C-alpha positions in Angstrom: -19.6 85.8 20.2 -19.7 82.2 19.3 -19.1 80.7 15.9 -19.4 77.3 14.3 -16.7 75.1 13.1 -16.8 73.7 9.5 -16.3 70.2 10.9 -19.4 68.0 11.0 -20.1 65.5 13.8 -22.4 62.7 12.6 -24.2 60.6 15.1 -25.7 57.4 13.6 -28.1 55.5 15.8 -28.8 51.8 14.9 -31.3 49.6 16.7 -30.9 45.9 16.0 -33.9 43.7 15.9 -34.1 41.2 18.7 -31.5 38.5 18.0 -29.9 40.4 15.1 -27.2 42.4 16.9 -24.4 39.9 16.1 -25.4 39.9 12.4 -25.1 43.7 12.4 -21.7 43.5 14.2 -20.5 41.0 11.6 -21.4 43.5 8.8 -20.1 46.6 10.5 -16.9 45.4 12.1 -14.9 44.9 8.9 -16.0 48.3 7.7 -15.0 50.4 10.7 -11.3 51.0 9.7 -11.6 52.0 6.0 -13.5 55.3 6.8 -10.8 56.3 9.3 -8.4 56.4 6.3 -10.7 58.4 4.1 -9.8 62.0 3.2 -11.5 64.4 5.6 -12.1 61.9 8.4 -11.2 63.2 11.9 -12.8 60.6 14.1 -14.8 57.4 13.4 -15.9 55.5 16.5 -18.3 52.5 16.7 -20.1 52.1 20.1 -22.5 49.7 21.8 -25.0 51.1 24.3 -24.4 50.2 27.9 -28.2 50.7 28.6 -29.7 49.0 25.6 -28.0 45.8 24.3 -29.6 46.3 20.8 -28.5 49.9 20.3 -25.3 50.7 18.3 -23.9 54.1 17.5 -21.4 55.6 15.2 -19.8 58.8 16.3 -18.0 60.4 13.4 -16.3 63.7 12.8 -15.5 64.9 9.3 -13.5 68.0 8.2 -16.5 69.3 6.2 -20.0 68.3 5.1 -18.6 67.6 1.7 -16.1 65.1 3.1 -19.0 63.4 5.0 -21.2 63.4 1.9 -18.5 61.7 -0.1 -18.2 59.0 2.6 -22.0 58.6 2.9 -22.5 58.3 -0.9 -19.6 55.9 -1.5 -20.6 52.5 -2.9 -19.5 50.6 0.2 -21.7 52.8 2.4 -24.7 52.5 0.1 -24.4 48.7 -0.1 -24.1 48.5 3.7 -27.3 50.5 4.3 -29.2 48.2 1.9 -27.8 45.0 3.7 -28.9 46.1 7.2 -32.5 47.0 6.4 -33.8 43.6 7.5 -31.7 43.6 10.7 -32.9 46.9 12.2 -36.0 47.5 14.3 -36.5 51.0 13.0 -34.8 53.2 10.3 -31.2 54.2 11.0 -31.1 57.8 12.3 -28.4 60.1 10.9 -27.9 63.3 12.9 -25.5 66.0 11.8 -24.1 68.6 14.1 -21.5 71.4 14.0 -19.5 72.4 17.0 -20.2 75.7 18.6 -16.9 77.3 19.5 -16.2 80.0 22.1 -15.4 83.7 21.5 
């Protein structure tokens, strides 16, 4: 019988408009370390796609959905999402998962 962990993995897919990747990096890079220190954060990794030069990805693990929601709704995160609107080619995708654990 499998069960699910309370931890939440969040995959955030960001597609930069052509020529806007560096601007996105300039916005995101200073904001990578603070979430790592937030209560409830397990992992917070910022990635660039090997296959698509304009695709960026955050891979985050939070102790609970509540911990993630607190991070997502914090003013810094809200402000950042507003700033990147003109730099992305499509809306940012947020996908939440829970780990399936063994018997």
